[in-house]
VOGU-3710 file (C-alpha; in Angstrom, 3 decimals, decimal comma):
1> mfakdimihn> 177,877/73,316/-142,703  176,189/69,595/-143,018  175,600/66,887/-145,449  171,842/67,927/-146,306  173,533/71,985/-147,111  175,677/70,626/-150,389  173,893/66,520/-150,798  173,471/65,974/-154,369  169,502/65,087/-154,895  170,155/63,248/-158,313
11> lvlvdpntpl> 169,821/59,601/-157,377  169,705/56,283/-159,575  167,452/54,251/-158,057  167,340/50,973/-159,431  165,711/47,440/-157,958  167,587/43,842/-157,231  166,869/42,545/-160,814  168,006/45,353/-162,567  170,348/43,837/-165,509  173,976/44,688/-165,699
21> qeltaktlqs> 173,482/46,476/-169,317  170,422/48,565/-168,311  172,654/49,652/-164,910  175,281/51,067/-166,699  172,974/52,665/-168,912  171,531/54,249/-166,408  174,822/55,441/-164,555  176,152/56,769/-167,526  172,979/58,821/-168,670  172,902/60,567/-165,030
31> etahalvvdd> 176,540/60,922/-164,664  176,838/58,900/-161,501  179,443/56,753/-160,324  176,878/54,302/-158,701  172,956/52,743/-158,272  171,007/52,899/-155,236  169,099/49,591/-154,951  165,691/49,694/-153,191  162,950/47,724/-152,659  159,537/48,482/-153,835
41> qkrlmglvsg> 159,217/50,750/-150,801  162,345/52,420/-151,860  163,711/51,242/-148,572  168,056/51,076/-149,380  168,805/47,829/-149,884  172,499/48,617/-150,949  174,988/49,639/-153,788  176,749/49,204/-156,823  179,281/50,949/-157,481  180,780/51,870/-160,863
51> ydmrksvang> 183,761/49,320/-159,681  181,441/46,922/-159,416  179,897/46,980/-162,759  183,504/46,642/-164,161  184,572/43,755/-162,305  181,599/41,809/-163,995  182,301/43,162/-167,178  185,880/41,887/-166,862  184,727/38,704/-165,526  182,325/38,393/-168,074
61> lfnccaadmm> 179,459/38,137/-165,924  177,121/40,246/-168,683  173,882/38,285/-166,919  174,268/39,615/-163,645  171,709/41,711/-161,784  171,756/44,376/-159,201  171,322/41,902/-156,670  174,460/39,519/-157,803  176,902/43,292/-157,386  175,555/44,909/-154,838
71> tpfsnmfvvs> 177,259/46,292/-151,069  174,862/45,026/-148,791  173,574/48,072/-147,067  174,351/46,541/-143,318  178,238/47,164/-145,327  177,500/50,339/-146,610  179,622/53,706/-144,988  176,655/56,278/-145,302  175,746/59,641/-143,438  172,285/61,220/-141,956
81> pdtpvataar> 171,000/64,775/-142,971  172,616/66,382/-140,045  175,955/64,994/-140,142  178,718/67,984/-140,195  180,665/67,923/-143,810  183,861/67,640/-141,865  182,657/64,056/-139,930  181,798/62,787/-144,242  185,070/64,477/-145,168  186,822/62,203/-142,881
91> imteqrinql> 185,064/58,737/-143,497  185,693/59,698/-147,341  188,823/59,755/-146,897  189,466/57,011/-144,184  187,015/54,469/-146,838  188,510/56,012/-150,165  185,117/56,285/-151,507  184,109/58,954/-153,783  180,303/59,255/-153,900  178,289/58,808/-149,781
101> pvvdgnfpig> 174,949/57,921/-149,964  172,840/60,331/-147,489  169,841/58,662/-145,908  166,758/58,908/-143,688  166,270/56,285/-141,928  166,507/53,285/-144,351  165,387/55,789/-147,249  167,562/57,448/-149,504  167,757/61,002/-150,253  170,850/62,044/-152,068
111> ylnagvvlkt> 174,746/61,319/-152,181  177,518/63,586/-151,702  180,792/64,001/-153,790  184,219/63,735/-152,926  184,846/67,040/-155,217  181,912/68,965/-153,399  182,937/67,884/-149,836  186,749/68,893/-151,237  185,741/72,178/-152,021  183,426/72,766/-149,449
121> etaevlrvhd> 185,713/71,835/-146,707  188,704/74,096/-148,485  186,338/76,920/-148,299  185,593/76,370/-144,354  189,302/76,410/-143,636  189,974/79,987/-145,503  186,808/81,104/-144,081  187,925/80,469/-140,489  191,664/81,764/-141,524  189,734/85,249/-142,469
131> qlerykqipv> 187,842/85,397/-139,128  191,400/84,424/-137,491  193,262/87,460/-139,204  190,157/89,254/-138,722  190,456/88,664/-134,813  193,740/88,294/-134,320  193,944/91,147/-131,447  191,777/88,950/-129,363  194,413/87,587/-127,389  195,462/90,864/-126,795
141> fisamreglv> 192,177/91,375/-125,149  192,139/88,528/-123,337  195,907/89,333/-121,855  194,226/92,788/-120,177  191,237/91,547/-119,182  190,564/91,942/-115,335  188,709/89,361/-115,146  190,144/85,814/-114,985  189,014/83,930/-118,717  189,489/80,165/-119,135
151> avdseyviqe> 188,001/78,430/-122,475  187,925/75,051/-122,390  187,319/72,072/-125,612  184,383/70,084/-125,454  186,613/67,227/-123,961  187,568/69,830/-121,335  190,606/70,233/-122,321  191,799/73,656/-121,560  192,448/75,605/-124,555  192,981/79,466/-122,749
161> fnpaaerlag> 194,009/80,713/-119,428  194,203/84,673/-119,449  197,003/86,456/-116,949  194,032/87,067/-114,737  193,473/83,806/-114,535  196,741/82,664/-113,351  196,698/85,666/-110,861  193,239/84,723/-109,508  193,618/80,811/-109,576  197,678/80,460/-108,322
171> lsakkmighr> 198,533/78,518/-111,658  200,293/78,933/-114,534  198,878/79,097/-118,258  201,532/76,982/-119,412  200,939/74,037/-117,109  197,414/74,302/-117,940  197,061/75,063/-121,368  196,836/71,505/-123,230  195,289/69,578/-119,898  192,122/68,194/-119,487
181> sltyaahdsl> 190,061/69,434/-116,469  188,827/67,369/-113,942  187,948/70,413/-112,309  185,594/71,700/-115,103  184,408/67,912/-115,984  182,937/67,012/-112,506  179,310/66,186/-112,885  178,174/69,140/-110,701  180,865/71,829/-112,684  179,025/74,379/-113,894
191> vrkvlesgkp> 181,198/74,170/-117,025  180,072/70,801/-117,288  176,757/71,919/-117,556  176,655/74,644/-119,722  178,654/72,216/-122,656  175,714/70,150/-121,771  172,900/71,735/-121,900  174,313/74,616/-124,477  172,193/77,679/-122,258  174,930/79,545/-120,251
201> lynedvltnk> 174,685/80,292/-116,318  175,376/84,023/-115,630  176,494/85,030/-112,013  176,936/82,132/-110,727  178,585/82,217/-107,107  181,960/78,987/-106,784  184,106/78,504/-103,816  187,060/77,489/-104,872  189,296/74,916/-103,090  191,361/77,819/-101,447
211> gqtvltntlp> 188,220/78,899/-100,017  187,453/82,065/-102,165  184,695/83,316/-103,634  184,636/83,809/-106,994  181,654/85,173/-109,300  181,616/83,249/-112,605  179,801/83,926/-116,394  179,894/80,537/-118,573  178,614/80,481/-121,428  179,032/77,629/-124,891
221> iihegqviga> 180,682/78,472/-127,880  179,081/77,064/-130,656  179,865/76,373/-134,177  177,509/75,831/-136,679  174,743/74,662/-133,998  176,808/71,919/-131,908  178,493/73,415/-128,827  182,457/72,352/-129,492  183,380/74,405/-126,152  183,174/76,844/-123,178
231> vqtfvdvtet> 184,630/80,005/-121,892  184,175/80,876/-118,325  185,129/84,320/-116,608  185,163/85,434/-113,332  186,078/87,691/-110,427  187,353/87,309/-107,005  184,298/88,650/-104,567  185,647/87,040/-100,922  185,720/90,202/-99,155  182,083/91,432/-100,995
241> rrihrellnt> 180,620/88,592/-100,053  182,018/89,120/-96,363  180,841/92,650/-95,834  177,108/91,400/-97,440  177,506/88,187/-94,658  178,154/91,008/-92,139  175,617/93,629/-93,081  173,217/90,791/-92,892  173,742/89,727/-89,880  174,107/93,567/-88,514
251> rdelekafal> 170,706/93,610/-90,338  169,310/90,553/-88,371  171,069/91,795/-85,017  169,005/95,243/-85,417  165,897/93,190/-86,200  166,289/91,184/-82,824  166,681/94,167/-80,829  163,333/95,333/-82,314  161,699/92,970/-81,495  163,160/93,141/-77,541
261> tlpcakveqk> 161,192/96,437/-77,752  157,808/94,978/-78,893  155,655/94,638/-75,708  154,353/90,835/-77,252  154,608/88,549/-80,315  151,431/89,683/-81,242  152,397/93,467/-82,018  155,435/91,833/-83,871  152,803/89,231/-85,464  150,896/91,811/-87,032
271> lkntpeyrdi> 153,373/94,094/-88,177  154,561/91,178/-90,410  151,022/89,814/-92,048  150,680/93,340/-92,865  151,307/93,918/-96,745  153,012/96,930/-98,410  153,242/97,767/-102,611  155,511/99,452/-104,645  153,352/101,181/-107,443  153,651/103,389/-111,130
281> fnpstgmiei> 151,411/105,995/-110,713  149,498/107,223/-113,997  149,003/111,617/-112,786  146,418/111,135/-116,011  143,713/108,562/-114,941  144,817/108,645/-111,083  145,351/104,949/-110,890  148,405/102,567/-109,850  149,798/99,425/-111,311  151,080/97,403/-108,914
291> ievieaggyi> 154,772/96,459/-109,543  155,600/94,470/-106,453  154,308/92,714/-103,543  156,475/93,523/-99,880  155,730/90,800/-97,532  156,066/91,785/-94,064  155,736/95,653/-95,432  154,422/97,382/-91,684  157,278/95,567/-90,104  160,270/96,318/-92,368
301> hvvnalkvaa> 158,106/100,203/-92,263  158,612/100,079/-89,045  162,509/99,011/-88,346  163,067/101,740/-91,332  161,382/104,460/-89,088  163,034/103,260/-86,071  166,846/103,362/-87,819  165,867/107,109/-89,148  164,638/107,771/-85,733  168,531/106,331/-84,633
311> dmnekglmsl> 170,176/108,383/-86,617  168,348/111,590/-85,998  169,221/110,988/-82,568  172,743/110,797/-83,313  172,208/114,318/-84,642  171,282/115,680/-81,460  167,549/116,244/-82,549  166,449/114,169/-79,613  167,543/116,629/-77,421  165,510/119,535/-78,886
321> pgidkdtltq> 163,249/120,868/-75,944  159,373/119,157/-76,811  161,149/116,459/-77,907  160,737/112,655/-76,081  162,809/110,494/-77,673  160,855/107,696/-75,731  157,795/108,495/-76,591  158,717/109,197/-80,174  159,553/105,769/-80,480  156,336/104,448/-78,830
331> allfhdigks> 154,503/106,196/-80,873  156,398/104,870/-83,685  156,142/101,278/-82,806  152,069/101,335/-82,672  151,254/104,288/-85,255  150,366/101,333/-87,903  149,047/98,616/-85,543  145,749/99,214/-86,543  146,413/99,439/-90,800  144,269/97,104/-92,676
341> qpilnigqvv> 145,755/96,615/-96,324  143,735/95,018/-99,250  145,082/91,897/-100,853  147,156/93,340/-103,839  148,324/91,155/-106,752  151,745/92,420/-109,567  150,409/93,856/-112,427  147,051/94,884/-110,618  145,449/98,470/-111,448  143,688/99,650/-108,713
351> dpmkkfeest> 142,251/103,181/-107,847  144,142/104,185/-104,446  141,202/106,459/-103,167  138,894/103,363/-103,101  141,119/100,237/-102,829  142,736/101,977/-99,608  141,399/102,706/-96,421  141,266/106,347/-95,646  144,629/106,890/-93,466  143,334/108,823/-90,704
361> rhaarsaaia> 140,593/106,045/-89,694  143,583/103,360/-89,126  145,472/106,375/-87,285  142,784/105,645/-85,408  142,243/102,358/-84,791  145,987/102,109/-84,099  145,858/104,677/-81,450  142,784/102,937/-79,792  144,556/99,889/-79,733  147,643/101,260/-77,711
371> kdfynkssdv> 145,151/103,154/-75,421  143,014/99,945/-74,416  144,870/97,164/-75,168  148,878/98,146/-74,241  147,880/101,381/-71,821  150,078/103,727/-73,687  150,554/107,390/-72,104  148,180/109,973/-73,867  150,904/111,695/-75,578  151,539/108,542/-77,488
381> velirfhhhq> 147,826/107,725/-78,429  147,225/111,416/-79,553  150,427/111,348/-81,878  149,608/108,080/-83,463  145,239/109,350/-84,059  146,152/112,976/-85,906  149,742/111,502/-87,837  147,923/111,806/-90,612  146,116/114,919/-90,037  146,881/118,189/-91,935
391> eeelpenfsq> 147,673/120,814/-88,768  144,931/122,603/-90,299  142,508/119,537/-89,159  143,667/119,510/-85,996  141,091/119,921/-82,872  140,937/122,970/-80,768  141,918/120,608/-77,897  144,571/119,613/-79,322  148,165/119,369/-76,799  149,892/122,426/-78,140
401> hlipmlrllk> 153,306/120,987/-76,490  152,837/118,079/-78,939  152,932/119,778/-82,585  157,043/119,371/-82,819  156,905/115,915/-82,215  153,817/116,002/-84,534  155,846/117,282/-87,404  158,764/115,253/-86,277  156,692/111,697/-86,513  155,036/112,654/-89,948
411> iidglsaglt> 158,797/113,493/-91,410  159,991/109,797/-89,851  157,137/107,969/-91,015  157,700/109,652/-94,850  161,100/108,804/-94,520  160,428/105,268/-93,711  157,727/104,922/-96,405  159,898/106,047/-98,506  162,582/103,520/-97,798  160,414/100,458/-97,401
421> rrkacigfrv> 157,769/101,297/-100,657  159,733/103,532/-102,835  163,643/102,506/-102,524  164,479/105,960/-101,700  167,872/107,425/-101,336  167,209/109,820/-98,145  169,542/112,594/-96,200  168,607/114,860/-93,386  170,454/117,873/-91,849  170,293/119,505/-88,304
431> ngsrltvleh> 170,409/123,450/-87,159  168,749/124,043/-84,395  165,336/123,324/-85,115  165,716/123,707/-88,779  165,442/120,287/-89,945  166,310/119,676/-93,678  165,140/116,338/-95,420  166,165/115,308/-98,824  164,731/112,534/-100,640  165,213/110,812/-103,989
441> sdhpafnrtk> 163,380/108,078/-105,668  161,269/107,586/-108,987  158,682/108,800/-108,160  158,192/112,847/-109,086  156,149/113,770/-106,287  158,523/112,322/-103,736  161,813/113,507/-105,168  162,291/116,388/-103,358  164,431/119,029/-100,991  162,547/120,406/-98,293
451> eidlytgvev> 163,403/122,189/-94,930  160,919/122,680/-91,933  161,153/124,242/-88,746  159,919/122,098/-85,885  158,817/124,950/-83,825  157,181/127,167/-86,525  155,984/124,898/-89,044  157,448/126,858/-91,643  158,648/124,809/-94,804  160,912/126,018/-97,512
461> afldk> 160,862/123,431/-100,556  163,807/123,387/-102,710  163,850/122,748/-106,692  165,901/120,452/-108,237  168,134/121,980/-110,894
//
C-alpha cells in the first residue's frame, strides 16, 4: 500500500502573510494540527505546526505571521504519492512527527496521519500473518521438490535453500542462508537480470563452476508492485545436454557422409535452395495455410529418405530379388533435383492445386537432368520419371522389373515427406516381400497403417481404433 491510498485530502493552505490568529482558527476548524504555507501558485513554501503556533503564543508573539513561524520546505520531511506506507511509518517514527505532507513535485496534495498509518501497518502485519498461517505447509513442499530452489532478497541475501539445491550444488543450507551471494550479484547473473527488470527468465542453461549444466527458471518476487526478491529453480541437465551434443554431432557426420555421395556441389546447392512447407489443410475449402517454412527442405527430405532406406536395408529389404540398393539410392538422390517450389510465407493461405507445380512435371524434369547431365542409368532415370505416377498411369513400355522398386521408392519418398513436412513418427515391419508401414502425424490423411506386397502391389489398410 502507498501514501496515495491512505492520505487525507483536507488541507489547510495559507499564504506567508496569514496572521497567527487566523492560522489558529483555520486549524481548529479543520481539525488539523498544521497548516501548509504556499505561494500564489500553490507551491509549498513551508509548514506551521501546532507546536509552532503554541510556542508563538507562549512567547507573546501575537502579531507574527505564517512566514515568521514556518519550517521552510527545504527542512521539511515529505513523501511522494507512491511512497510505501511502511517507509512513511518509519519516517514518522524516527522523526517523531504525527502528520507527514504528501507532495507531487512542489505541490501539496495531501498528508498522512500517524493514527491512520499505524492502523494500516497493523492491518498489513495481520494480513501477512494470516498468509503465513495459510501457507505454512509451503516449506514441506519446497523440501520435497526434485528441483533445486533458491530464494534471495533484493540485496542478494539467500533466504531459502532447499534440500535438492544442497544436493545439486554440494553446499549446505546452513552455510548459505543469511549470506549474500556474490554469484547471484554478478553483473551477468540471471537472478540479477530478473531483480533489475522484474521479468521472469525461463529455460535458461547455466554452466556451474563444477562443470555442470543446469536448466533454470528465475522469477521475481513482487510485493505491492515492487520487486523484493527472486526465486530460482534448477535441475541438472549435464547428461541430457551431452547426449544432445552427441546426437547433433552424429547428424552432422551423417550429413557430411551424405554430401560425399553427391556427384557435385551443384546438386547439394540445388537441394539446399529448395524450400519445403508445413501446412494446415482445410478440407471444406481445399486451401492450405502455411505454418512453417523449412529452409533447405529439399536437402533435408533427401537425407531423411536415405535414412529410411538405410533402416530398411538393415531389416533385409534391399536383399529382396528385384530391389537393387545402388539403383534405389541414386534414384533417391536425384528424384527431386528438378523440383521448383513457390516462395510462400507463414500465415499465407493458398490453393495447393494452383500454387504448386504438378508433381509429374518435376519428376520428368528431374529424370532429364539425371540422364543428360549426370549420365545415370536407364533404370534410375525411369524410376525418377514415374515415381509420381499411379500404376495404372504407367506407359505400356515401362520396365516391369522396376515395378517392385518403384513401389518401394514411392513408400520411402512418402515416409521422408512425413518426417520432413509433417513431423511424423514412422515405423515399418518387413515380412518377405510384404512391407507394413506405420505413420502417425497431425494430418488425418497420413495418420495410418498399411501393408503392401512389393511384388503383387496388393495393399491392405488398417484402421486405427
